[in-house]
C-alpha positions in Angstrom: -27.7 63.6 -63.1 -26.4 62.7 -59.7 -24.2 59.7 -61.1 -20.6 59.2 -61.8 -19.7 59.9 -65.3 -19.0 56.8 -67.3 -15.4 57.9 -68.3 -14.5 58.1 -64.6 -14.5 54.4 -64.4 -11.3 54.3 -66.4 -9.6 56.3 -63.8 -10.9 53.8 -61.1 -9.3 51.0 -63.1 -5.9 52.7 -63.4 -6.1 53.2 -59.6 -6.8 49.4 -59.2 -3.9 48.6 -61.3 -1.4 50.8 -59.5 -2.7 49.7 -56.2 -2.4 46.0 -57.4 1.4 46.7 -58.1 1.9 48.5 -54.9 0.5 45.5 -52.9 3.4 43.5 -54.6 5.9 46.2 -53.4 6.4 47.5 -57.0 5.6 51.2 -57.9 4.5 52.0 -61.3 6.8 55.1 -61.1 9.9 52.6 -60.4 8.9 50.8 -63.6 8.9 53.9 -65.6 12.2 54.9 -64.0 13.5 51.5 -65.2 12.4 52.1 -68.7 9.1 50.2 -68.8 5.8 51.5 -69.7 2.4 49.8 -69.7 -0.1 51.3 -72.1 -3.6 49.9 -72.3 -4.1 48.1 -75.7 -7.5 46.6 -75.0 -10.5 47.6 -72.7 -13.8 46.2 -72.1 -16.4 47.4 -69.5 -19.8 46.1 -68.8 -21.8 48.7 -66.7 -24.3 47.1 -64.5 -25.4 50.0 -62.2 -24.4 53.5 -61.9 -22.3 54.9 -58.9 -23.8 58.0 -57.3 -22.1 61.0 -55.9 -20.5 60.3 -52.5 -20.7 56.5 -53.0 -17.7 54.6 -51.3 -16.4 52.2 -54.1 -14.4 49.2 -53.8 -12.3 48.2 -57.0 -11.4 44.5 -57.0 -8.3 43.9 -59.4 -7.3 40.4 -60.3 -4.4 39.2 -62.6 -6.1 37.1 -65.2 -3.0 35.0 -66.2 0.9 34.9 -65.9 2.1 38.0 -67.8 4.3 37.6 -71.0 4.6 40.7 -73.2 1.1 41.6 -72.0 -0.6 41.7 -68.9 -4.3 41.2 -68.4 -6.6 42.2 -65.5 -10.3 41.4 -64.7 -12.0 44.1 -62.3 -15.2 44.3 -60.4 -16.2 47.7 -58.9 -18.8 47.7 -56.0 -20.7 50.4 -54.2 -20.9 50.6 -50.4 -24.0 48.3 -50.5 -22.0 45.7 -52.1 -23.8 46.0 -55.4 -22.0 45.3 -58.5 -21.4 48.4 -60.6 -19.2 47.3 -63.4 -17.2 44.3 -64.7 -14.1 45.2 -66.7 -11.2 43.8 -68.5 -8.0 45.5 -69.6 -4.9 44.2 -71.4 -1.6 46.3 -71.2 1.5 45.8 -73.2 5.0 46.1 -71.6 7.0 48.5 -73.7 10.5 49.9 -73.6 10.1 53.7 -72.9 12.9 54.6 -75.6 12.1 52.2 -78.4 8.4 52.0 -77.8 8.9 48.4 -78.7 7.2 45.4 -76.9 9.4 43.8 -74.2 8.9 40.8 -72.1 7.3 41.1 -68.5 10.3 42.0 -66.1 11.9 39.2 -64.4 11.3 40.9 -61.0 7.6 40.9 -61.4 7.4 37.3 -62.5 9.5 36.5 -59.4 7.2 38.4 -57.2 4.1 36.7 -58.7 5.8 33.3 -58.1 6.2 34.0 -54.4 
């Protein structure tokens, strides 16, 4: 069909989150090594226009509010013409890897956000 499969946008959102963390000097891998995982517990996507093959896309990722036991992001994905392709929102929970129980946002992330 020449357009990007709708499920691929979920991967684009994940890349946006990982790169958002990296821009703060935090790697998702290091969070997992420190016993924290962030599963998605809510996802909302509004498709506006399809990306086509070979489009260069831009993923804009914004933290919606100060994290607690959850962290919420808003996203916009644009094509190279600057056209809005999707708007999305995800909510993730901070979980202890061993117990799989919710935990509060790590202090180092809150401190980094406060700078």
